[in-house]
Structures are given as C-alpha cells and as structure tokens.
N, C-alpha and C positions, 0 to 999 in steps of 0.2 A: 495397601493394594488399591485404595481408591484413586490414587494418582495414576496408576497404570490403567485402570478402567476408564478414567476420564480421558486419558491420552488416546486410547484405542477406540473410544466412542466417537472421536472427532473424524471428519472426512479425511480421506487418505492423503490428498495432495497438501492440504493445509497442515496436517499434523507432521508430515515428513519435512516440510519446509521449516516449520516452527522448531522441530528438533535440531535441524541443521543450524538454524540461527542461534539457538541457545548454546549448543556444543561448541561451535566455532568461536563465538564471542567469549564464552567462558575460558576456552583454551588460550585465546589471544590475550585477554586481560589478566589472566593468571601467569602470563609470560611462559607458559609451556610451549606455545608457538609464538614466533616473533611477529609482532604487528607489522613491521616494515616489509614483510613478504606477502601480505594479503590485502593491504589497503590499495585504493586507486591512486596511482602515482603517474604523473605525466612522464617523468624521466624514464621510468621502467616500462611504461606502456608503449612508448613510441621509440624505444631503442631497438637495435637489431641484435639478436632476435627479440621480438616483443614478448613481454610476460603477460600473455593473454588471460591467464587464469585470474588475474586481479579483477577483471570485469565481473566475474561471477562471485568471487569470494567477498568483494566489497559490498555486494548486495546482501550478504548473509551475516554481516557484523553490525551489532547495535551500537548505541552510544555507551560509554563506559559506566562503571559503578552501578547505581540502581537502574540505569538504562537497560542493562542486560535483562533484568526481570520485567520491567514495565514494557519495554519494546516487544519482548517475546510474548508477553500476555496479550497485548493489543494485536499482534500479528496472528496469534493463535485464535483469539476470540472472534475477531471480526472477519478474518479469513474464513473461519468455519461457518459463520453466518452467511457469507456470500456463496460458499461452495455447496452448502446443504439446503439453503432455503430461499435463495434469490431467484425469482423468475427470469432474471436477465441472463442467467447462465444455465440454460436448460440441459446442456451437456457438459461433461467435464472438459472437453476440448475447448469449449467457449471460455471457460474459466482460465485455462492455461494460456489462451490467446490474450485474455485481459491482463494476466500477470506479466506476460512478456512485453506487452505494450507499455504498461506503466513503468516497468523496469527500464525499458529503452529510453523513455522520455526523461526519467530521473537521471540516468547516466548522461544523456546529452546536455541537460540543463547544468549539471555539475561540471562537466568537462568544459562547457563554453562560458558559463556565467559564475556559478556559485563556488566551484572548486572544492566540493566536498570530497571526503575520502571513504566514508562508510554510510550505507543507505538503508539498512533494515528498518530504521525508524521512519524514514520517508515512505517506504512501502506500506508500513502499518498505517500511516496517515492516509494513504491512497485507499486502503481497504475501508477505513472508517468513513471517508468521504463518500465512497460508492455505496456503502451500507445505508447511509443516511437517506438516500433516495427511497429506500424501502420503509424507513421508519420516520418519514417526514412528519413533523409536527408532534411526535410523541415526546412527552417530558422525560428528561434524563438528568441524573445528578452528576455534576462535575465538582469534585471536592465537596463543598457544602452549598453549591449554587444549583438551583433547578433551572434548566434551560431546554429549549426545543432541541430535538436530536440533530437537526441540520446545522446547528452551531457548535456541535461537539468538536469538529476538527479545528475551528478557530480558537476555541477555548484551550485546546491542547497546545496549539502554537503559542498562545499568549503565556501559558504556564511555562513552556520551554524557554521563551524569551526572558521571563522573570527569573526562573530558577537555574537556567543553564547559561545561555549566552545568545546574542543576536545571530552569531554564526550558526549555532545549532538550529535556531528557529528558521533561518533561511534554507538550511538543508532540508528540514522537514517540510517546508513550504513547497519544495519541488514535487513532493508527493501529492500535495493538494492540487497543484497545477496539472499533474499527470492525470489525476482522476477526473477533473473537469474537462480536460481535453478529450479524454475517452468519451465522456458524456456528449460533448459537442459533436464529435465525429461519428457517433452512433445515432445521431438524430434526436437526442433527448431535449435539445433546445431548438424547437422548430422555428421560433421567432428569429433565430440567427440566419435563417435561410437554408440550413442543412436539415433536410427532412428524411434522409435515408441513411442507412448504415454503411459507412465507408470502411469499417474494420470488420471484415468477415474472417471466419475461421478457415485457414487453409485446409485443402482436402487431405494433405498428408498428415495434418494434426488429427483430423477426424479419423483417419485410418489408424493412426497410432493408438489413440485412446478409445476407439470404438464408439458405438452408438447405443444408448440405453433406450429400451422400448417400454419398460415398466419401471417407474421410479416412485419413490415414496417421499412425500412431504410431511411436515408435522401436522398438516391439516387434511391429509388424504393421499390417495394413490392416483397417479396419472399414467395413462397409456399413451405413449408416443407413437405416431404413425410409422409404419415400416416402409423401407425403401428396398425394392428388389435388387438383389445382387450385392447387398452390403456385406463387407468383410472387414476384419481388423487385422493388424499386423502382429498381434501377439500380446498387446497390453490391454486387451478387452477383459479386464478382471471384473469381478462382481462388486464394483464399488457403487454404493448407493448414491444416486443423484436424484434431483427433483426437477420435474418438468415445470413449464410455465403455469402460473395460477391465473384465475380470472376473478374479477371483482363483481359480485352480485349486486343488483340494484343500481341506483344512480349516484351513489356516494363518491365513486372514484372520479367521475367527471368534475364534481365540485372541488375535490382536492387538487386536481390538475389545474383548475382555474386559479386556485390560490397560490400555486407554486411560483409563477412569474414574479409576484411581489416579494416572495421569500428569496428568490434568486437575486433580485435587485438589492435587497437588504444585505444578503450574504456578500455580494460584490462590494458593497460599501464598507462592510466590516473588513473584508480582505484588503481593500485599499487603505483603510485606516491602519490596519496591522502592518502593512508594508512600510507606510510612512513612519510609524512608530519604530519599526525595526531599523530603518535607515538612520533616524535621529539618535537612537540609543547606540547603534553601532558606531556612528561618527564620534559620539562622546567618549566611548571607551577606546576607540582607536587613538583618540587624542590624549586621554588621561590614563589609559591602562590597556592591558592586553586581554581582550575578551576570552581568548582560548585558555587563559589561566584561571578562569572562574572555578572550574570543577575538576580538571584533570590535566595531567602532563601529557596526555595523548592528544595530538593535534587532530582537528576535524577537517581542516582545509589543506590544500596542496601548496601553501605558501613556502614550505620548506621541504625539500626532497629527502633530506636525511632525517627520517622520523622513526619513532619506535617507542616502546614502553620502557620507561627508565626503571 
C-alpha cells in the first residue's frame, strides 16, 4: 500500500502525467500496443489526413528497457518538486504553461534537427534542469560522484551518451535546451538583455485551472491576493499548490551574484558535451549503427517503417 500512498501524495498534475508515461511506455514496449502507431513519424504526421495524436503520444513514451523505469522516476520526482515547492510556479496554471512550452520546443527541435521519435526522457531532463535553479550549489550524488546540483542534467546526458548512444543523448539534450530557453524568455538571465517575462500564462488557462488563494509549502502557508470577480471553468479542484517564497536576510543576493559564473561554466560543459556527442556519433556512424547499442526500437525518424520486433 505504500506505493499507492506515495503516488497519491504527489501533486495531481505530475502524478497523472507520470502514470500516463509509465502505462503507455509499458504497453508499447511489451508489444500490447504497436509502437509504430504512437511514435512521432514524418510520413504519418504530414499525410492526409494527418495522424495528429502522434504529437501527444510521443511525449508520453520513454526510452526502452530500463528507460521505462528511470525516465518515469525522474519525471515523477522532479516534476513533483516543481509543482509542489517551486516559487516560480505559484499557480498550477503557470506549471501547465511551463510544461506546454518545453514540450513545444522539444517537438520543434526534433522535427527540424534531431529527428527523435519519443520524448518523455527529454521532458524529464527539462524538469531536472529547471529544478536545479532552486537547488543551485547543493551537493547531489550521481552514481558515486558528488557534484553540485546544477550539473546533474549534464551528468545524466553524459551517462546516456556512454550507456545508450549519441542519438539518445541528443534527444535528451533538446529537453535541456527547452529548459534554458524558458529561463531566458522569463527573464532569469538579465545579462542577456531580456529582463521581463515573455511567457505569460494565458487567461483561459487560469480560468480552466482556477486560482489558489491559500497554499501550503513545506516551509509554511502562503495567502495569495484575491482578485475581484475571479471564477473558474470547472477544474478549480482543491489541488494543493504553493505560493512564492521569500529569502530572509542578504544570503539570496550573494547566491545570485555567484550564478553567472556557474552559468558560464555550465555553458562550457554543454559545449564540450555537444562536441563529444558529435565526435562519438561520427565514429559510430562510420564503424557501426548507434541505434543498435541497446534496442531494436529506433529512436530517430531515419526509417518510416518502424516498430517493435
């Protein structure tokens, strides 16, 4: 029963998405459902009539084998941290807008550049990258290595590169790009010249999910200001969300001053990772098939007739 209690103790949006990710991935990779009907495929997406459902189902399928468990775990754990404790998403509608944005960027990058087919792992990397801004500088253990929290996404990409393939690592890297683009457009990199939030939550999303006025965080209760005439469209359920927190004292300012150096180092690490990805990818394209490292399920759209053998 502890598993059921753990599941229902998680925030509702994240636990629902994590359940869908696990169920659809398990059904696909056990061949109960055919993989070729749910992956992102150019041929089927742009035919007449287009198979539009592939846009949504491809976002809910993990990498095969152990990826079903690891990707679902990361999706559930770090998505719950964002939904339940991040001051950046003071309302559940803001969190939904964030998810839609990173999914859109991941899809566009894979359609135009990477040609990936399944993206739950990339979304999990986006969640982790966004979470690291709240845990900046905190030590975390990756395998047996102790690293600052902000380098966790790069460590995961490196492990994917080594254990899976350059192809899989590039697909996951689109999630990293999506998270950093969200940070850029919401004004979290003021040195870039963007100092205001360009990604605002649409009014109809706020209407759909409602507005919380009393929210509970792990460190206390927050009362949000009320706006006269607010109404919801019917999805204003009593989902617990948490309002924005405030840092007491002057410690927060010093942390923010340290972050630009960390961001420069992170950019250098990402650049080195991309170079390594390209070199290893070229080697295996010349001497072997990278997609054959771990599964007979293709991850890219190089072949239109795909499926689980």
